[in-house]
VEXMAR-764874 format. One record per residue (C-alpha): residue number from 1; x, y, z. Coordinates in nm, 2 decimals. Each point is the difference from the previous one (the first is absolute). Layout:
(sekol NUM; (X; Y; Z))
...
This chain:
(sekol 1; (-2.29; -1.78; -1.22))
(sekol 2; (0.13; 0.20; -0.29))
(sekol 3; (0.34; 0.18; 0.00))
(sekol 4; (-0.16; 0.34; 0.02))
(sekol 5; (-0.20; -0.10; 0.32))
(sekol 6; (0.32; -0.13; 0.16))
(sekol 7; (0.18; 0.33; -0.08))
(sekol 8; (-0.27; 0.21; 0.14))
(sekol 9; (-0.02; -0.21; 0.32))
(sekol 10; (0.38; 0.03; 0.03))
(sekol 11; (-0.01; 0.38; -0.03))
(sekol 12; (-0.28; 0.02; 0.26))
(sekol 13; (0.20; -0.21; 0.24))
(sekol 14; (0.30; 0.22; -0.05))
(sekol 15; (-0.21; 0.32; 0.05))
(sekol 16; (-0.16; -0.13; 0.32))
(sekol 17; (0.34; -0.12; 0.13))
(sekol 18; (0.15; 0.34; -0.08))
(sekol 19; (-0.28; 0.18; 0.17))
(sekol 20; (0.03; -0.22; 0.31))
(sekol 21; (0.38; 0.07; 0.02))
(sekol 22; (-0.06; 0.38; -0.03))
(sekol 23; (-0.26; -0.01; 0.27))
(sekol 24; (0.23; -0.20; 0.22))
(sekol 25; (0.28; 0.26; -0.07))
(sekol 26; (-0.22; 0.29; 0.11))
(sekol 27; (-0.11; -0.18; 0.32))
(sekol 28; (0.35; -0.11; 0.11))
(sekol 29; (0.29; 0.24; -0.01))
(sekol 30; (0.27; -0.27; -0.05))
(sekol 31; (-0.11; -0.08; -0.36))
(sekol 32; (0.06; 0.25; -0.28))
(sekol 33; (-0.30; 0.11; -0.22))
(sekol 34; (0.02; -0.03; -0.38))
(sekol 35; (0.09; 0.37; -0.03))
(sekol 36; (0.28; -0.04; 0.25))
(sekol 37; (0.13; -0.31; -0.18))
(sekol 38; (0.00; 0.17; -0.34))
(sekol 39; (0.17; 0.31; 0.16))
(sekol 40; (0.27; -0.22; 0.14))
(sekol 41; (0.05; -0.17; -0.34))
(sekol 42; (0.02; 0.34; -0.18))
(sekol 43; (0.31; 0.09; 0.21))
(sekol 44; (0.22; -0.23; -0.19))
(sekol 45; (0.07; -0.04; -0.38))
(sekol 46; (-0.09; -0.37; -0.01))
(sekol 47; (-0.32; 0.08; 0.18))
(sekol 48; (-0.09; 0.28; -0.24))
(sekol 49; (0.06; -0.24; -0.29))
(sekol 50; (-0.22; -0.26; 0.16))
(sekol 51; (-0.28; 0.25; 0.06))
(sekol 52; (0.03; 0.12; -0.36))
(sekol 53; (-0.01; -0.36; -0.12))
(sekol 54; (-0.32; -0.07; 0.20))
(sekol 55; (-0.17; 0.32; -0.14))
(sekol 56; (0.10; -0.10; -0.35))
(sekol 57; (-0.14; -0.35; 0.04))
(sekol 58; (-0.32; 0.13; 0.14))
(sekol 59; (-0.04; 0.26; -0.27))
(sekol 60; (0.07; -0.25; -0.28))
(sekol 61; (-0.23; -0.27; 0.14))
(sekol 62; (-0.29; 0.21; 0.12))
(sekol 63; (0.00; 0.34; -0.16))
(sekol 64; (0.12; -0.06; -0.36))
(sekol 65; (-0.29; -0.22; -0.10))
């Protein structure tokens, strides 16, 4: 397998896992959804810095090419 194939498979696994977690969160009220988790992170300064860092990383790696 080439490195590109492994990368794509890894991203697919992460996307499917994230979707499964989001569906579980919407079915069970004891688990926060992605929006609720990001909202909780944005209430603190370190959380805002972390969210900004993730957005920067995503932008540099996926949108700048």
